N, C-alpha and C positions, 0 to 999 in steps of 0.2 A: 544181206549182201549189199543192199543199196547204201547202208550207213558207212562202211569203210570207203566206198568210192566217193561218196559225198564229202567225207572228211578229207580225203586226198585232194579232191578238187578245191575245197576251201583252203587247205594248207598251201597248195600251189598258188592260188590267187593271193594269199597273204604274202608269200615269198616274193612274187612279182611286184606287188604294191610296195613292199618295203624296199626292195632293190631299186625300183623306179624312183621312190621318194629320196633315197640316199644319193642317187645319181643327180637328180635335179638339185638337191641341196649342195652337192659338191660343185655344181656348175655356177654358183653364185660367186662373184668377186666383191670384195669389200669396196664400197664407194669411197672416194677420196683420192689423194695423191700417192701413187706408188713410186718407189725409187727404182731406177733402172740403170744398168750398166751394159755396155755392149762392146763388141769387137767387130769392126767392119771387115769386108772381104780382103782388104789390104793389110789387116792385122793391127790397125790403129784402134785404141780404146777410146770410148766416149761415154760421158754420163748423160742421162736424160731422166725425165719423169713421165709418168702416164697418169692422166686424169681419168678416173673411172666413175661412171655415174649409172646407177640402177634406177630406172623409172618403170614401175610396174613390172612387166615381163621383159622389158627391153634393156639392153646393156649397151652403153656407148663408151668409147675409149678414144683418147687423143694423146699422141706422143708429143711431148714438149722437148725440143732439142736444147743443147747447151747455149745456142744463140737466141733462144726464146721462140723460135719458129714452131708453130702448132700444126701437126699433121693428124688429120682424122684417120682412125683405123676403121677398116670396113670388113665385111664378111666375117664378123666375130662369131665364133661358135665353139662348141666343145665336141670332141669326138674321142670316145674311149678314154676320157679323163684328161685329154690334152686340150690346151687352149690354142685355137687356130685363128689367125687373122691376117689381113694384108694391109699394106700402106703404100703410098706412092710418092717417094721423095725424088721424083724425076724418072724413076723406073718402078715397075711393080715388084714389091717385095712380099713374099709369103712366109709367114712364121708358123712354126709348130712347136709349142712349148709344153714341156712335161712338168708336172707338179714337183716341187722340191720341199725340203724341210722348212718349216716356218710359214707355210701358206703361200709361198711364191711360185714362180714358174721360170723355167730356163730351157733354151733350146735353140736350134738353128733357124736362121732366116735366109732365104735364097732369093736372088733377083732373076729377072728374065734372061740375063746373059750367062747364068750359071755361077755367079759369084755367091759365096756363102759366108755369112757371119754368124755371130752368136750373141744372144741377149739373155739377160736375167732381170726379172722384175720381182720386187718384194713389196708386200702390202704395207699400208700405213700403220704406224705404231700407235696403239691406243693411248 
């Protein structure tokens, strides 16, 4: 009787460990310069890049605008596969990006006043 219960416990532990490992692996972004395109709340399109750097367990990101201005992204985290972060180009902007084909992310970014835009970032090409 003990053997089947022990096997079930080991099986559940293995499933949890495997799922946790896959989630952690999915939460890594490739270091380097990512290509971005966006649409601001007024509907105007703009290009940008994102510098991504992995150092140990920490991830840092900075958005580089078309004029070369560098804005650090903060509160970077993953939640249920989505990439979440914020940045402050004069107002606080919160982004929630979902994975897309090719390893990139895309989704809405909303500011304090309720304006919403859209951005897409794609990883560096090898």
